[in-house]
C-alpha positions as CSV (number, residue, x, y, z in Angstrom):
1,X,58.5,-54.7,-8.7
2,X,54.7,-53.7,-7.8
3,X,53.4,-56.0,-5.6
4,X,50.1,-55.6,-3.5
5,X,50.0,-55.6,0.3
6,X,47.8,-55.3,3.4
7,X,48.6,-52.5,5.9
8,X,49.4,-54.5,9.7
9,X,50.4,-51.6,11.2
10,X,51.4,-47.8,11.0
11,X,54.8,-47.7,13.1
12,X,55.1,-43.9,13.1
13,X,54.0,-41.2,10.0
14,X,56.4,-42.2,7.6
15,X,56.8,-46.3,8.4
16,X,54.1,-48.9,8.0
17,X,54.2,-52.9,8.9
18,X,52.9,-54.3,5.6
19,X,52.3,-58.0,4.5
20,X,52.9,-59.2,1.1
21,X,50.3,-60.9,-1.3
22,X,50.9,-63.5,-3.8
23,X,49.4,-62.9,-6.7
24,X,47.0,-65.5,-8.7
25,X,49.4,-65.7,-11.5
26,X,52.5,-66.6,-9.3
27,X,53.5,-69.7,-9.3
28,X,56.2,-69.4,-6.4
29,X,59.1,-70.3,-8.9
30,X,61.4,-67.9,-7.1
31,X,62.2,-65.4,-10.0
32,X,61.1,-62.4,-8.4
33,X,62.8,-61.5,-5.3
34,X,63.1,-64.9,-3.4
35,X,63.7,-63.1,0.1
36,X,60.4,-61.1,-0.4
37,X,58.1,-63.9,-1.1
38,X,54.5,-63.3,-0.2
39,X,53.7,-63.5,3.6
40,X,56.6,-61.6,4.2
41,X,55.9,-58.8,6.5
42,X,58.2,-55.8,6.3
43,X,58.6,-51.9,7.1
44,X,57.9,-49.6,4.3
45,X,57.9,-46.0,3.7
46,X,54.4,-44.6,3.8
47,X,54.1,-41.2,1.9
48,X,50.3,-41.7,1.1
49,X,49.5,-42.2,4.6
50,X,47.7,-45.8,4.2
51,X,46.1,-46.5,7.8
52,X,45.8,-50.1,9.3
53,X,44.0,-52.8,7.8
54,X,44.0,-50.8,4.0
55,X,44.8,-52.6,0.7
56,X,48.1,-50.8,-0.5
57,X,50.3,-51.1,-3.6
58,X,54.0,-51.5,-2.7
59,X,57.3,-50.6,-4.6
60,X,59.9,-53.4,-3.5
61,X,63.2,-52.2,-4.9
62,X,66.5,-54.3,-4.3
63,X,69.6,-52.1,-3.1
64,X,72.5,-52.2,-5.0
65,X,75.5,-54.1,-3.5
66,X,79.0,-53.6,-4.3
67,X,80.1,-57.0,-2.5
68,X,77.4,-59.0,-4.2
69,X,78.4,-57.3,-7.9
70,X,82.4,-58.1,-7.3
71,X,81.7,-61.8,-6.4
72,X,79.2,-62.8,-8.7
73,X,80.4,-60.7,-11.6
74,X,83.9,-59.7,-11.5
75,X,85.4,-62.4,-9.5
76,X,84.9,-65.1,-12.4
77,X,86.1,-62.9,-15.3
78,X,89.3,-62.0,-12.9
79,X,89.7,-65.6,-12.3
80,X,89.6,-66.5,-15.9
81,X,92.4,-63.9,-16.9
82,X,94.3,-64.6,-13.7
83,X,94.7,-68.3,-14.6
84,X,96.1,-67.4,-18.2
85,X,98.4,-65.2,-16.5
86,X,99.5,-67.7,-13.8
87,X,99.7,-70.6,-16.5
88,X,101.5,-68.5,-18.8
89,X,104.0,-67.6,-16.3
90,X,104.3,-71.2,-14.9
91,X,104.7,-73.2,-18.0
92,X,105.5,-70.5,-20.9
93,X,104.1,-70.2,-23.8
94,X,104.8,-73.1,-25.2
95,X,101.7,-74.8,-23.2
96,X,98.7,-73.5,-24.9
97,X,96.3,-76.0,-23.9
98,X,97.7,-76.1,-20.4
99,X,97.0,-72.4,-20.0
100,X,93.4,-72.4,-21.2
101,X,92.2,-75.3,-19.1
102,X,93.7,-73.6,-15.9
103,X,92.0,-70.4,-17.3
104,X,88.6,-72.6,-17.0
105,X,89.2,-74.4,-14.0
106,X,89.5,-71.0,-12.3
107,X,86.7,-69.7,-13.6
108,X,84.7,-72.8,-13.0
109,X,85.8,-72.6,-9.4
110,X,84.9,-68.7,-9.3
111,X,81.3,-69.6,-10.3
112,X,81.0,-72.0,-8.0
113,X,82.0,-69.8,-5.2
114,X,79.6,-67.0,-6.5
115,X,76.7,-69.8,-6.3
116,X,77.8,-70.5,-2.3
117,X,77.7,-66.9,-1.9
118,X,74.6,-65.9,-3.6
119,X,72.6,-69.0,-1.8
120,X,73.5,-67.3,1.9
121,X,73.5,-63.8,0.8
122,X,70.9,-61.6,2.1
123,X,70.0,-58.8,0.1
124,X,68.6,-55.5,1.0
125,X,65.2,-54.1,-0.4
126,X,63.5,-50.7,0.2
127,X,59.8,-50.9,0.2
128,X,57.4,-47.9,-0.2
129,X,54.0,-47.6,-0.6
130,X,53.0,-46.4,-3.7
131,X,49.4,-46.1,-3.8
132,X,46.2,-47.1,-1.5
133,X,43.9,-49.4,-3.3
134,X,40.1,-48.4,-2.7
135,X,37.8,-50.3,-2.2
136,X,40.1,-52.8,0.1
137,X,39.6,-55.7,-1.6
138,X,42.4,-58.0,-3.0
139,X,42.9,-57.5,-6.5
140,X,44.5,-61.4,-6.5
């Protein structure tokens, strides 16, 4: 995702501290990187050698997390099929509706667990400066 930012400080040759801007079309819905909201101050890679006070375009990329992927996507699927297997072992093949019911109960429990996890999870982002905007005026 491409965002505009202001360079607050150049830490070293390769790193700068930037503050992200809110685009004028942004309504604050939170659909784009809720942890990287406008006003966030983050460290960014600085391959274009931007200087303090310059306005820049930055690329924000969320790092892949195996833990997040497993809990949000794989756990509900495993819970559903585990419920089918568990109910089949406990009640046998004659209890078809109970088998499906237990599978859905475990599926919904896994979805609830993933929602709680996502609310507390802090993803990691990589931020890098793509280009310096000239002249240094907000394009908001």
